Each structure stands twice: as structure tokens, then as C-alpha cells.
C-alpha positions as CSV (number, residue, x, y, z in Angstrom):
1,M,18.2,19.9,-21.1
2,K,21.6,18.7,-21.1
3,T,22.8,17.4,-17.6
4,I,25.7,16.2,-16.0
5,T,26.3,12.6,-14.1
6,K,26.6,12.3,-10.7
7,D,30.2,11.1,-11.1
8,Q,31.1,14.0,-13.1
9,F,29.8,16.4,-10.4
10,V,31.7,14.6,-7.9
11,S,34.5,14.8,-9.5
12,I,34.2,18.8,-10.3
13,L,33.7,18.9,-6.1
14,N,37.0,16.8,-5.7
15,D,38.8,18.8,-8.2
16,A,37.6,21.6,-6.0
17,G,39.3,20.2,-3.0
18,I,36.0,19.5,-1.5
19,T,36.6,16.9,1.3
20,E,34.4,13.7,2.1
21,V,33.2,15.3,5.8
22,Q,32.0,18.4,3.3
23,K,30.4,16.7,0.7
24,H,28.6,14.7,3.2
25,K,27.6,17.7,5.1
26,L,26.5,19.3,1.8
27,H,24.5,16.5,1.1
28,E,22.4,17.0,4.5
29,L,22.0,20.5,4.4
30,F,20.8,20.2,1.2
31,E,18.1,17.8,2.4
32,A,17.4,19.6,5.1
33,R,16.5,22.6,4.1
34,H,15.4,22.0,0.4
35,P,14.4,18.4,0.2
36,Q,12.2,19.1,-3.3
37,G,14.9,20.9,-4.2
38,H,17.2,18.2,-3.7
39,E,15.7,15.6,-5.2
40,V,15.2,17.5,-8.3
41,F,18.7,18.1,-8.5
42,L,19.2,14.0,-7.8
43,Q,17.3,13.5,-10.9
44,W,19.1,16.1,-13.1
45,L,22.3,14.1,-12.2
46,G,20.9,10.8,-13.2
47,V,20.2,9.1,-10.0
48,P,18.6,6.4,-10.6
49,A,14.7,6.8,-8.4
50,D,15.6,4.1,-6.3
51,E,18.8,5.5,-5.0
52,I,17.0,8.7,-4.8
53,R,14.8,7.1,-2.5
54,A,17.0,5.7,-0.5
55,I,18.9,9.0,0.1
56,R,15.7,10.5,1.2
57,K,14.6,7.4,3.4
58,N,17.2,7.9,5.4
59,R,16.5,11.9,6.2
60,G,15.1,11.9,9.6
61,N,12.8,15.0,10.9
62,Q,16.1,16.6,12.0
63,T,19.8,16.2,10.5
64,E,22.7,16.2,12.9
65,V,25.2,17.4,10.8
66,R,28.8,16.8,11.0
67,A,31.3,19.5,11.6
68,C,33.6,20.4,8.9
69,P,37.6,20.7,10.8
70,G,37.3,23.5,12.8
71,E,33.3,24.0,13.4
72,S,30.7,22.5,15.3
73,A,28.0,20.4,14.6
74,Q,24.8,22.1,14.2
75,S,21.4,20.5,13.5
76,V,19.0,21.9,10.2
77,E,15.8,22.0,10.4
78,P,14.4,20.7,7.5
79,E,11.9,23.5,5.3
80,S,8.7,23.4,5.9
């Protein structure tokens, strides 16, 4: 299966006008709600295994999601 790189994906997000805060929120929600799917997605983007481990290690049992402008922060329970 042909993939895109992490840098190419980030470039798409940037070109779509996604802010750094929004990207961080997307990442945290993806990891909190769908940790295995997030790992597979990171692998698909070609993120090295050691970087994936570091990303996933930094996740707690509950993730505080930073708010986008005009929104309030929320806590997200991880999927079971």
C-alpha cells in the first residue's frame, strides 16, 4: 500500500488552515479515543517506532485537551 509521509500529512493540514492548537487537539483526541488506530495511522505515515512509543508513553489515563479559540477545554476518556 502506498502511503504519504508525516511531513506531507502535516503540509496538508497546514494548507487546510489547521492551527497548531487544532493539530494538538486532533492528536490528543485520536490517541485518547482510538489508541490502536492512532498507532496504525502513525505507522502508515512512516513515523519511526521509537517516536510512536514516545508519543504513546506521554499519554495518561485521561487526556486534558487544550481548547481551540472559542471553546472550553475538556477531558477525554480513553476507549476501553
